[in-house]
Steps between C-alpha positions, in 0.01 A plus 500: 500500500488866590415563867449786738651582839255294700601177316868604517480545875336158550780345289783681673375440855493124422828470310824352619868513409474736206740564221462853349620519139622834352573552132845467327697822467338617822397864548388704796137397479545128485774510770288731720192288446679174569659611823190696615299174458764315697464751781121476494504123513746513790256716696244222446745238628559349153854437385600588150792568272539722193658354187614645170675367190757778523686644796341804666692814405730633766326838510198320656701372789306719734200284424663158471787520759315290760474214258243349264399220750602155598492196279203266534278289283219744401135426548379825348613677180445871465602723203519880523523743210521217246271513200624184334675190626781549246615796710588262781812392309626165631234497770241426230650150477441454870174690574340530156132394523523496875447863601202522740486883538623771266487872597552716197425831329580422138209504257684229301476251788398171337320354804754217538447468881236310681390830661590846377455842653529729196459877525627640174420850616747482783831679477701205631457155647601660832192721487280186489695335780464802724120506444479125560700528829268780619191297402631209701594720797860367497761720664739673260852525638742781410693262274183399324401865462847567346448211258156630399613862450800382293278294268254781449770765450697299242205379295364853482831654405505698828130579450534654153379226266139492371442186694525685828161488681370726780505187709877465446550853640278421798691181584833676461378774739385237746843327490666834566251611772459179699831314452754782466670329200805670356324591167755755398783249524299236319420740212864612476635145473220387264512797263812718542801294607688342210835331446762660275444214251130570485552868440732419215259243368208743505708737287576219264139396469398856415771512243391174336122562518336442165183692398270322261159548346540873467637537854192330652708203617831521694686175545834422664686175567738430794717199420699270726820644353391855589418398854840322539692791354343738761491254782125529527275213614151418358351611826629852461298544184173519690352847438674539154179455297359859558809637319340376178206742517683818603503654150190709414263338242619147582200273562661168578842419645665158521807407704653166407725336758704194397502218754788262536309239302487737199120566546401866512273626775302785348344778704229707320381841613216709363529876513131574442215281370661194337417176681838326522358214692299401187814524291699278742213248513522467120859384540459281812529758779272727698473757780330831531361745234789737563774261611534146369766247400588186303799289422632432146786304358781636291687576277467860614406663172240238417352532847493876460320481173237271650440751774485795262249314283271426802499871589447594139183291489376647830545855370340416166805616311 
């Protein structure tokens, strides 16, 4: 059931011992949203912990260093930035069908939770959580402000993606004005600082990029062998997807990342008007119109052909 802030406030003020689930392969928005919600609940005297199928990347230590929360038997299950229960990874086996509140901004959200706040026009889940906290009159701490800014900055590509709303800029300005967050340091570590392995892998990805459908589609695959050869972890590949739409006239870009189980995590990007969320939904994924994703099983060349065919249909080629 889709609900508004008034129903969400009533739910949150009466909840206890909450587990906050973030999606597998965590990014800045789901981590920021999870830990911001933890801070907000703490201000209300409610204990909580943040969980994720995968370890939180080390570059987000400034958000997670104080810990994800103590262990307890949960009475409340909350999901943030998760459009589908499959994105919970192993936690689907534990909490599938039990989520009581979902806070999300993906148009592909399939309404799996008992209650869902869905604002598909929001830049990030963190934008919604900020507005919810202000609606409830809950104090926002400096750490919470840092979480919220990080989520909005990362999901907006440092405020350059089409999904960036005026509200995102307003919230970012408020975080800078009222909480004196170190926004320059956050942006440097989120967007500019890279390991030597990642720099080499970026060059390799550009070298291996394939251009199909008359150059309208760019597709690149990063295999486990490539990551091992360059000592790059899966977490360091966050932010690679925009490389696929750098070439002029490219309409759709796909970055394929091989997981340890041999399944490929595919990130789609749209340069202009192609709705990649619709493409991803046709093969079991989803997301936003300009940025979406899915998973697909190998072998690599067969998986690649399936993706190319899905884009071909969408482009009417």
